[in-house]
C-alpha positions as CSV (number, residue, x, y, z in Angstrom):
1,M,32.3,18.2,-35.4
2,Q,29.6,20.9,-35.7
3,H,28.8,23.7,-33.2
4,G,26.0,26.1,-33.6
5,G,25.5,29.0,-31.2
6,T,26.4,26.9,-28.2
7,A,28.8,27.4,-25.3
8,D,31.3,25.3,-27.3
9,S,31.3,27.7,-30.2
10,V,31.9,30.6,-27.8
11,D,34.8,28.7,-26.2
12,I,36.3,28.0,-29.7
13,F,36.1,31.7,-30.7
14,Q,37.7,32.7,-27.4
15,I,40.5,30.2,-27.9
16,L,41.1,31.4,-31.4
17,A,41.2,35.0,-30.1
18,D,44.2,34.1,-28.1
19,E,47.5,34.9,-29.9
20,Y,49.5,32.0,-28.4
21,A,46.8,29.5,-29.1
22,R,46.8,30.5,-32.7
23,K,50.6,30.4,-32.9
24,I,50.6,26.9,-31.4
25,L,47.9,25.7,-33.9
26,L,50.0,27.0,-36.8
27,A,53.4,25.8,-35.4
28,A,52.3,22.3,-34.5
29,D,51.7,21.3,-38.2
30,R,53.7,18.2,-37.3
31,P,54.5,16.7,-33.9
32,K,56.6,19.0,-31.8
33,T,57.8,19.1,-28.2
34,A,56.6,21.8,-25.8
35,K,60.2,23.2,-25.8
36,T,60.2,23.5,-29.6
37,L,56.8,25.2,-29.5
38,S,58.0,27.5,-26.8
39,E,60.9,28.6,-29.0
40,E,58.9,28.9,-32.2
41,C,56.0,30.8,-30.5
42,D,58.2,33.0,-28.4
43,A,56.3,31.9,-25.2
44,S,57.2,30.4,-21.9
45,L,56.8,26.7,-21.3
46,T,54.1,27.5,-18.8
47,T,52.2,29.4,-21.4
48,I,52.6,26.6,-24.0
49,Y,51.4,23.9,-21.6
50,R,48.4,26.0,-20.5
51,R,47.3,26.7,-24.0
52,V,48.0,23.2,-25.2
53,S,45.8,21.9,-22.4
54,T,43.0,24.1,-23.4
55,L,43.4,23.2,-27.1
56,Q,43.3,19.5,-26.1
57,E,40.1,19.9,-24.2
58,H,38.5,21.0,-27.4
59,D,40.1,18.3,-29.6
60,L,42.2,20.9,-31.5
61,V,45.6,19.4,-30.5
62,E,46.7,15.8,-30.2
63,E,49.4,14.5,-27.9
64,H,51.8,11.8,-29.1
65,H,54.0,9.9,-26.7
66,T,57.4,8.8,-27.9
67,V,60.4,7.0,-26.4
68,D,63.8,8.2,-27.2
69,S,66.7,5.9,-27.9
70,D,68.0,6.4,-24.4
71,G,64.6,5.2,-23.0
72,S,63.3,8.6,-21.9
73,H,59.7,9.5,-22.6
74,R,58.5,12.7,-24.1
75,S,55.3,14.2,-25.4
76,E,54.9,15.9,-28.8
77,F,51.9,18.0,-29.8
78,E,50.3,18.3,-33.2
79,T,47.3,20.3,-34.3
80,S,44.3,18.2,-35.4
81,L,42.4,21.2,-36.7
82,E,42.3,21.0,-40.5
83,E,39.4,23.3,-41.4
84,L,37.2,25.8,-39.6
85,H,34.1,27.3,-41.2
86,V,31.9,30.1,-39.7
87,E,28.5,30.8,-41.1
88,I,26.1,33.6,-40.1
89,S,22.5,32.8,-40.9
90,D,19.3,34.3,-39.5
91,G,21.2,36.0,-36.7
92,Q,22.9,32.7,-35.6
93,L,26.6,31.8,-35.7
94,S,27.3,28.3,-36.9
95,L,30.8,26.8,-36.4
96,T,31.9,23.7,-38.3
97,I,35.3,22.2,-37.4
98,E,37.0,19.4,-39.4
99,T,39.9,17.6,-37.8
100,R,42.5,15.4,-39.4
101,D,40.9,12.2,-38.0
102,E,37.5,13.1,-39.6
103,L,39.2,13.8,-43.0
104,A,41.0,10.5,-42.8
105,D,37.7,8.7,-42.0
106,N,36.0,10.5,-44.9
107,F,38.7,9.4,-47.3
108,T,38.6,5.8,-46.0
109,S,34.8,5.8,-46.5
110,L,35.1,7.3,-50.0
111,W,37.7,4.8,-50.9
112,S,35.6,1.9,-49.6
113,D,32.6,3.2,-51.6
114,L,34.7,3.4,-54.8
115,R,35.9,-0.1,-54.3
116,G,32.3,-1.3,-53.7
117,G,33.1,-2.3,-50.1
118,D,30.7,-2.5,-47.2
């Protein structure tokens, strides 16, 4: 995903300027419930859900649905942000974001190329 001087780039910079959004991105290195994120980020559940929603809108966090052994459903959140690059060139900001899905796709493509596949 590439952003260059657009409203999306501005949105991403504003999101990353938020302390709780950054804490969530770092804490959700593996799937975690909102309650766990609340405890680890020292934030209310309302704050966690609000920030997670914003992060999801920009594809920076994924939601996984699980079913416990007692049949109850729950959501877990995991960051999909793998790399973020900012470049300043000719007075323009360029933002490049790599997510886990993109990296997996790149690896699959590389592997396929090495094997001589289609």
